[in-house]
C-alpha positions as CSV (number, residue, x, y, z in Angstrom):
1,M,106.9,136.6,123.0
2,S,103.4,137.4,123.5
3,N,101.3,135.5,125.9
4,Y,98.0,136.9,124.3
5,L,94.9,134.5,124.6
6,R,92.2,134.9,121.8
7,P,88.9,134.6,123.2
8,K,86.7,131.5,122.8
9,V,82.9,132.6,122.2
10,P,80.7,129.9,120.6
11,G,79.0,131.0,117.7
12,A,80.5,134.5,117.6
13,S,80.8,136.9,114.9
14,V,84.4,137.9,114.4
15,Y,86.1,140.6,112.3
16,L,89.7,139.6,111.4
17,T,92.5,141.4,109.4
18,V,95.3,139.3,107.7
19,T,98.5,140.7,106.1
20,L,101.2,139.5,103.9
21,A,104.9,139.6,105.4
22,E,105.5,141.5,102.4
23,R,103.6,144.9,102.8
24,G,103.2,146.6,99.4
25,S,103.0,143.3,97.5
26,D,100.0,142.7,95.3
27,L,100.0,139.0,95.8
28,L,96.7,138.5,97.1
29,V,94.9,140.0,94.0
30,R,97.3,138.6,91.7
31,E,96.5,135.1,93.4
32,I,92.9,135.8,93.9
33,E,92.1,132.3,92.3
34,A,94.2,130.4,94.8
35,L,93.1,132.6,97.7
36,R,89.3,131.6,96.9
37,H,90.4,127.9,96.5
38,A,91.7,128.1,100.1
39,V,88.5,129.6,101.5
40,R,86.5,126.9,99.5
41,V,88.4,124.0,100.8
42,T,88.4,125.3,104.3
43,R,84.7,126.0,104.6
44,L,84.0,122.3,103.2
45,K,86.1,121.0,106.0
46,R,85.2,123.7,108.7
47,P,82.0,125.8,107.7
48,F,81.5,129.2,108.8
49,Q,79.5,131.9,107.4
50,I,80.9,134.8,105.5
51,D,79.5,138.0,106.5
52,A,81.9,140.5,104.7
53,W,85.0,140.2,102.9
54,V,87.6,142.2,101.1
55,V,90.8,141.1,99.7
56,L,93.2,144.0,98.8
57,P,96.7,143.5,97.6
58,D,98.7,142.8,100.8
59,H,96.1,142.5,103.4
60,M,92.2,141.4,103.8
61,H,89.6,141.8,106.2
62,C,86.7,139.7,107.1
63,V,83.5,139.2,109.1
64,W,82.7,135.6,109.9
65,T,80.1,134.1,111.9
66,L,81.0,130.5,113.4
67,P,78.5,127.7,113.6
68,E,76.6,127.4,117.0
69,G,79.2,125.8,119.8
70,D,82.3,126.5,117.8
71,T,85.0,128.8,118.5
72,D,87.9,128.0,116.4
73,Y,88.1,130.9,113.8
74,S,92.0,131.0,114.6
75,G,92.2,127.0,113.2
76,R,90.3,128.2,110.2
77,M,92.4,131.3,109.3
78,G,95.5,129.2,109.7
79,Q,94.1,126.6,107.1
80,I,93.3,129.3,104.6
81,K,96.6,130.7,104.9
82,A,98.4,127.2,104.8
83,T,96.3,126.2,101.8
84,F,97.0,129.1,99.9
85,S,100.8,129.3,100.9
86,K,100.9,125.5,99.5
87,A,99.6,126.8,95.9
88,L,102.6,129.2,95.7
89,P,106.4,129.5,95.6
90,E,108.4,130.6,98.7
91,G,108.7,134.3,99.7
92,R,111.6,136.0,101.2
93,L,112.5,133.6,104.0
94,R,114.5,134.5,107.3
95,S,116.0,131.9,109.4
96,S,112.9,131.7,111.6
97,H,110.7,130.9,108.4
98,V,113.0,127.9,107.6
99,L,112.9,126.7,111.4
100,R,109.1,126.8,111.3
101,R,108.8,125.2,107.6
102,E,107.0,128.5,106.6
103,K,107.2,130.0,103.4
104,G,107.7,133.5,104.4
105,I,104.1,134.9,102.7
106,W,102.0,135.9,105.7
107,Q,102.5,137.5,108.8
108,R,102.1,135.0,111.6
109,R,99.8,136.7,113.5
110,F,96.4,138.3,112.6
111,W,94.3,140.8,114.4
112,E,90.6,139.9,115.4
113,H,88.0,141.7,117.3
114,H,84.8,139.8,118.7
115,V,81.8,141.6,117.3
116,R,79.8,143.0,120.3
117,G,76.0,143.7,119.0
118,E,74.3,144.8,116.0
119,Q,76.1,148.5,115.6
120,D,79.5,146.7,116.0
121,F,78.6,144.4,113.4
122,S,77.2,146.7,110.7
123,T,80.5,149.1,111.7
124,C,82.8,146.1,110.7
125,V,80.9,145.3,107.6
126,Q,81.2,148.8,106.4
127,Y,84.7,149.1,107.1
128,C,85.6,145.9,104.9
129,W,83.5,147.4,102.4
130,A,85.0,150.9,102.2
131,N,88.8,149.7,102.8
132,P,89.5,149.8,99.2
133,V,88.6,153.5,98.9
134,K,90.3,154.3,102.4
135,H,93.7,153.0,100.6
136,G,93.1,154.9,97.6
137,L,92.7,151.8,95.3
138,V,89.4,153.3,94.2
139,Q,87.1,155.9,94.4
140,D,83.9,154.0,95.0
141,V,83.6,150.6,96.7
142,R,81.5,149.2,93.5
143,D,84.7,149.8,91.6
144,W,86.7,147.0,93.8
145,P,86.2,143.6,92.4
146,Y,87.5,141.7,95.5
147,S,84.8,142.5,97.9
148,S,81.6,140.7,99.2
149,W,79.9,144.2,98.5
150,H,79.0,143.0,95.1
151,R,77.4,139.8,96.9
152,D,75.5,141.7,99.3
153,V,74.7,145.1,97.8
154,G,76.0,145.4,94.4
155,A,73.8,142.5,93.1
156,A,70.7,144.4,94.5
157,A,71.8,147.9,93.2
């Protein structure tokens, strides 16, 4: 078992990657309204700024900035995952899922990177937006509907 300790930097901007347990699934885009609801509910209880977000069929990338003095991006992501999971039937359950009362929808862990400066921030945001192209889902970022690109760039284009 890993003993990784996540950094705790108050008010940080953080890049996150979260993946479904079943790679190759289309659950996140098929259930996009449940995911949006989970994000809204979480932000009402525990605000954070969404700097960039892209939802792909089986994983998502996002860049968040936490409120001044707050370090708990992990708790927020946990709440999003739990709220989303509660709205859905169980996935493929292993005995470890049953033991931990999980639905088997998400990979337990997620990847995070604390953003270090303006160039790093820009790189993380651009990576989010370009990811559907990288995965061959579309040829142009403007064609992927589940991206904050539309909010931040597309509306002005």
